[in-house]
VOKEMI-469404 format. One line per 5 residues: number of its first residue (from 1); for each residue x, y, z of C-alpha. Coordinates in steps of 0.001 Angstrom, whole numbers, plus 500000, padded with zeros to 6 digits. Layout:
BEGIN
NUM) X/Y/Z ~ ... .
//
This chain:
BEGIN
1) 303287/497291/655090 ~ 301088/497035/652015 ~ 297782/495309/651680 ~ 296709/492948/648935 ~ 294380/495697/647704 .
6) 297232/498152/647291 ~ 299210/495522/645407 ~ 296547/495295/642645 ~ 298095/496598/639376 ~ 295973/498766/637065 .
11) 296627/496403/634146 ~ 295059/493464/635927 ~ 292028/495553/636926 ~ 291489/496676/633338 ~ 291792/493149/631948 .
16) 289368/491816/634542 ~ 286793/494540/633883 ~ 286984/493976/630131 ~ 286490/490254/630606 ~ 283455/490826/632797 .
21) 281934/493439/630473 ~ 282299/491251/627396 ~ 281102/488103/629137 ~ 284395/486303/628456 ~ 284719/482831/629900 .
26) 287746/480595/629500 ~ 288741/482333/626274 ~ 288761/485652/628090 ~ 290879/484164/630837 ~ 293345/482870/628267 .
31) 293495/486315/626692 ~ 294106/487850/630105 ~ 296946/485420/630804 ~ 298528/486162/627428 ~ 298303/489914/627978 .
36) 299716/489587/631483 ~ 302679/487510/630271 ~ 303315/490006/627480 ~ 303366/492884/629960 ~ 305654/490921/632278 .
41) 308073/490352/629385 ~ 308017/494070/628587 ~ 308726/495066/632174 ~ 311549/492551/632547 ~ 313302/494150/629596 .
46) 312359/497738/630401 ~ 313386/497713/634067 ~ 316952/497096/635234 ~ 317261/493613/636746 ~ 320039/493157/639298 .
51) 320768/489666/640602 ~ 322881/489815/643730 ~ 324703/486524/643282 ~ 325408/484211/640345 ~ 328253/481670/640503 .
56) 329275/481648/636840 ~ 333066/482004/637406 ~ 333414/479035/639731 ~ 331130/476910/637571 ~ 333315/477617/634527 .
61) 336465/477045/636545 ~ 335195/473501/637046 ~ 333929/472957/633474 ~ 334653/475591/630848 ~ 331984/476641/628346 .
66) 331550/479643/626065 ~ 328816/481620/627844 ~ 328457/484001/624900 ~ 326517/481147/623304 ~ 324031/478553/624515 .
71) 325650/476231/627046 ~ 324771/472701/628110 ~ 325553/473302/631764 ~ 324503/475704/634443 ~ 321845/478349/634739 .
76) 323466/481281/632905 ~ 324527/482033/629360 ~ 324088/485037/627097 ~ 321068/483803/625075 ~ 319157/482898/628224 .
81) 320197/486144/629922 ~ 318848/488166/626989 ~ 315605/486197/627065 ~ 315232/486908/630762 ~ 316142/490581/630546 .
86) 318822/490523/633245 ~ 321079/493584/633245 ~ 323475/493234/636163 ~ 324204/489739/637461 ~ 326823/490062/640200 .
91) 329518/487584/639263 ~ 330526/485725/642421 ~ 334248/485467/643007 ~ 333758/482453/645257 ~ 336642/481230/647382 .
96) 335977/477898/649137 ~ 336893/477750/652800 ~ 339512/475110/651993 ~ 341774/477915/650754 ~ 341875/479222/654328 .
101) 343915/476131/655237 ~ 345963/475411/652142 ~ 346653/479021/651110 ~ 346310/480567/647675 ~ 343038/482420/648325 .
106) 344250/485687/646807 ~ 345628/483941/643746 ~ 342329/482085/643279 ~ 340382/485325/643524 ~ 342658/486985/640977 .
111) 342217/484116/638531 ~ 338413/484307/638730 ~ 338460/488085/638336 ~ 340683/487593/635280 ~ 338025/485243/633890 .
116) 335230/487818/634282 ~ 337399/490513/632716 ~ 337920/488072/629856 ~ 334159/487879/629213 ~ 334068/491620/628581 .
121) 337252/491553/626501 ~ 336209/488615/624304 ~ 332574/489642/623810 ~ 332370/493435/624265 ~ 329129/493651/622305 .
126) 327490/491378/624913 ~ 329190/491990/628266 ~ 330868/494884/630037 ~ 332348/495297/633495 ~ 330451/497602/635837 .
131) 332147/499553/638597 ~ 329322/502004/639401 ~ 325557/502267/639227 ~ 326087/504717/636372 ~ 327919/501976/634453 .
136) 324947/499657/634904 ~ 322492/502269/633658 ~ 324652/503170/630652 ~ 325136/499522/629695 ~ 321383/498957/629996 .
141) 320788/501760/627505 ~ 323263/500126/625125 ~ 321731/496674/625487 ~ 324890/495264/627077 ~ 324850/493023/630145 .
146) 326840/494481/633040 ~ 329125/492216/635045 ~ 329692/493705/638506 ~ 331667/491464/640825 ~ 331350/490442/644463 .
151) 333793/488331/646461 ~ 332235/485447/648387 ~ 334470/484845/651414 ~ 336903/487488/652622 ~ 339756/484988/652913 .
156) 341729/486533/649988 ~ 342440/489734/651916 ~ 344268/487761/654608 ~ 345097/490163/657414 ~ 346095/493011/655105 .
161) 343571/495863/654903 ~ 345363/497268/651856 ~ 344121/494249/649883 ~ 340586/495613/650220 ~ 341761/498583/648152 .
166) 343472/496194/645763 ~ 340345/494166/645136 ~ 338208/497289/644896 ~ 340538/498511/642140 ~ 340087/495124/640443 .
171) 336313/495646/640385 ~ 335064/493914/643528 ~ 332057/495832/644836 ~ 331011/493651/647744 ~ 332631/491120/650052 .
176) 330680/488320/651715 ~ 332669/488402/654926 ~ 332772/484615/655495 ~ 331464/481513/653765 ~ 331063/477991/655173 .
181) 333553/478317/658045 ~ 334787/481003/660361 ~ 337705/482930/658912 ~ 339949/485770/660015 ~ 337064/488244/659679 .
186) 333904/486624/660972 ~ 332073/483584/662245 ~ 329951/481715/659707 ~ 326294/480708/660006 ~ 327291/477228/658799 .
191) 330052/476732/661371 ~ 329078/475534/664856 ~ 332498/476611/666105 ~ 332202/480258/667059 ~ 335740/481545/667023 .
196) 334916/485229/667500 ~ 331328/485336/668808 ~ 330642/487617/665858 ~ 333217/489659/664003 ~ 336881/489409/664903 .
201) 338710/492606/665927 ~ 340232/492558/662439 ~ 336754/492044/660991 ~ 335594/495256/662639 ~ 338451/497041/660894 .
206) 337422/495370/657613 ~ 333864/496707/657843 ~ 335096/500222/658582 ~ 337590/500039/655720 ~ 334898/498837/653314 .
211) 332723/501772/654368 ~ 335625/504148/653841 ~ 336273/503119/650236 ~ 332658/502523/649166 ~ 332560/498715/649101 .
216) 329299/496981/650052 ~ 329314/494738/653123 ~ 327478/491492/652348 ~ 325908/489927/655447 ~ 324866/486653/653816 .
221) 326559/483571/655319 ~ 327726/485227/658544 ~ 326439/484304/662001 ~ 323678/486247/663742 ~ 326159/487760/666196 .
226) 328380/488861/663325 ~ 325365/490433/661591 ~ 324574/492530/664653 ~ 328238/493508/664942 ~ 328091/494758/661344 .
231) 324901/496693/662116 ~ 326611/498303/665091 ~ 329681/499323/663113 ~ 328626/500081/659555 ~ 327807/503685/658683 .
236) 326506/502646/655263 ~ 323643/500366/654203 ~ 324455/496685/653699 ~ 323195/493883/651465 ~ 322325/490272/652098 .
241) 323120/489345/648503 ~ 321595/485856/648559 ~ 319523/485071/651616 ~ 315859/484455/652392 ~ 313457/484652/655336 .
246) 314062/482384/658318 ~ 310333/482450/659051 ~ 309964/479573/656568 ~ 313154/477690/657543 ~ 312964/477735/661347 .
251) 316273/477279/663099 ~ 318392/477713/659975 ~ 320798/480545/660704 ~ 321766/480961/657048 ~ 318460/482786/656460 .
256) 317489/486027/658216 ~ 315115/486239/661166 ~ 312342/488828/661347 ~ 314341/490768/663924 ~ 317330/490846/661581 .
261) 315142/491975/658684 ~ 313803/494822/660798 ~ 317350/495858/661716 ~ 318386/495601/658062 ~ 315556/497956/657114 .
266) 316615/500439/659812 ~ 320034/500391/658128 ~ 318254/501073/654761 ~ 319723/497815/653450 ~ 318253/495135/651211 .
271) 317813/491359/651374 ~ 318064/489690/647983 ~ 315945/486547/647981 ~ 317688/483310/647009 ~ 315896/480822/644773 .
276) 317803/477841/646164 ~ 315200/475323/647325 ~ 316858/474821/650702 ~ 316377/478562/651348 ~ 312638/478397/650711 .
281) 311226/475749/653063 ~ 312924/473700/655736 ~ 311809/470362/654320 ~ 313240/471092/650862 ~ 316855/470699/651977 .
286) 316619/466937/652546 ~ 314585/466473/649364 ~ 317210/468228/647259 ~ 320041/466294/648884 ~ 318238/463015/648199 .
291) 317713/463827/644519 ~ 321323/464955/644158 ~ 322649/461752/645728 ~ 320361/459572/643612 ~ 321467/461248/640392 .
296) 325146/460849/641267 ~ 324611/457179/642057 ~ 322751/456728/638783 ~ 325513/458458/636854 ~ 328116/456235/638518 .
301) 326121/453099/637740 ~ 325850/454222/634107 ~ 329669/454579/634104 ~ 329519/458167/632927 ~ 332857/459808/633672 .
306) 332477/462884/635845 ~ 333826/466157/634470 ~ 333141/465244/630854 ~ 330752/467026/628530 ~ 328547/463935/628524 .
311) 328377/463966/632321 ~ 327531/467676/632527 ~ 324755/467369/629971 ~ 323366/464195/631557 ~ 323374/465665/635059 .
316) 321962/469072/634114 ~ 319044/467601/632180 ~ 318041/465457/635137 ~ 318657/468146/637744 ~ 316293/470533/635992 .
321) 313731/467781/635452 ~ 313535/467420/639255 ~ 312641/470844/640688 ~ 312082/471215/644417 ~ 309388/473693/645377 .
326) 307590/476238/643212 ~ 307774/479874/642217 ~ 305067/480520/644822 ~ 307672/479786/647493 ~ 309851/482650/646248 .
331) 306829/484960/646093 ~ 306023/483933/649684 ~ 309454/485133/650839 ~ 309148/488402/648931 ~ 305680/488993/650379 .
336) 306918/488309/653887 ~ 309745/490838/653654 ~ 307452/493438/652078 ~ 304750/492976/654705 ~ 307308/493101/657511 .
341) 309573/495997/656491 ~ 308327/497396/653166 ~ 309039/496991/649486 ~ 312189/499129/649587 ~ 314184/496398/651304 .
346) 313865/493348/649063 ~ 315558/492269/645831 ~ 316659/489144/643962 ~ 319756/487046/644652 ~ 319049/483797/642850 .
351) 322308/481924/643593 ~ 322084/480480/640069 ~ 325017/478157/639307 ~ 325672/477923/643039 ~ 322860/475627/644225 .
356) 321723/472187/643136 ~ 317947/472359/643608 ~ 315731/475147/642267 ~ 311942/475578/642289 ~ 309835/474876/639239 .
361) 309561/477836/636904 ~ 312822/479430/638066 ~ 315349/477073/636521 ~ 317693/479628/634910 ~ 318181/483305/634001 .
366) 315566/483176/631249 ~ 312784/483076/633849 ~ 312769/486589/635339 ~ 309712/487560/633227 ~ 307784/484659/634747 .
371) 308571/485953/638222 ~ 307401/489403/637125 ~ 304155/487848/635908 ~ 303566/486297/639313 ~ 304331/489592/641061 .
376) 301735/491275/638845 ~ 299235/488563/639712 ~ 300066/489065/643369 ~ 299050/492684/642953 ~ 302364/494532/643065 .
381) 302422/497844/641241 ~ 304846/498265/638364 ~ 306811/500778/640441 ~ 307182/498262/643258 ~ 308297/495602/640772 .
386) 310897/498006/639409 ~ 312285/498350/642944 ~ 312319/494600/643583 ~ 313990/493783/640272 ~ 316888/496160/640696 .
391) 316333/499677/641934 ~ 316551/498748/645625 ~ 319950/497136/645073 ~ 321135/500082/642985 ~ 319980/502491/645721 .
396) 322103/500663/648285 ~ 325092/500526/645943 ~ 324849/504290/645366 ~ 324409/504996/649083 ~ 327513/502971/649945 .
401) 329502/504856/647303 ~ 328193/508188/648616 ~ 329160/507282/652190 ~ 332787/506637/651218 ~ 335433/509020/652501 .
406) 336698/511555/649956 .
//
């Protein structure tokens, strides 16, 4: 645990003392704010920022845009990523649960991986694939954005453990074991039907296989029982790539309870806080759903054809004009994890491009410096901020690779 006193950064102390000594009033405060924002911008570009989960591939599969340039849709493109200083956004290879019924999950995963590979091939001066932590660090030095990949929903591996090797060779570095419904591996936190009461027998083999080859087990989305099964089986640290603290969303199994966070820390894992409004406070879920429904009704009444460029631009402008919650909510979740289990076990997993409602001030990938500013205000040291932004996630990634069988 750390106290608010220990969180106080030297920069903020110096600015405050100067303001007091010179008798600065509101002008001094404005100067302090400007200096603090400038330092936050510097840190966001100096430190490696890892975001555990961004849904760019599936977003572009629905409506294609050139992300090497400014886009009208979504939360991620290259200009905004450069502004925000992000270095390693994990590209989510998201497979909807519907593919578990109709088939084609592997083919869908391959097509989305092909898309991410295409980003690096088309725009090599901007993007590069990343298979290791060393790749991320080297790309950071070159000013190139790394594109590691994680698979959201283990459906594409079917019941064939060899496909874990296949997808690892294709660049997948984590698998979210299940998504919105139970699958062949695990029960889902969203699914009231508990097929396995945790992991399936095959799912236990999957976790061991992932450990053996150095692939990260992602415990976001799975049920509580499945989480504890993973903790019992895994000999490597795990990630919750886009989850938040259940303390502020009571009864919602998608977030992690305090007991789970403590067990995660014992495993030396990391929870990567989601910005999605529904993850932040229980009451935000209904608010976001209401805004979403109202906008879709309004778009229908205006006879704007869905799937068109006009529709995307219209919807995105109004979505971002209606934030739900504030940046303080995200800071609250970070503080809670830090106070409960320490700063070494928290990171960022925005879920950009994968959620409808976001809090004010965190509307896209350009905003990481603003989060850094608030962490400085909260009193976090620059070393602690470096850990939160990316080093904790990179530590886990390295540890999983080191634990792999030779």
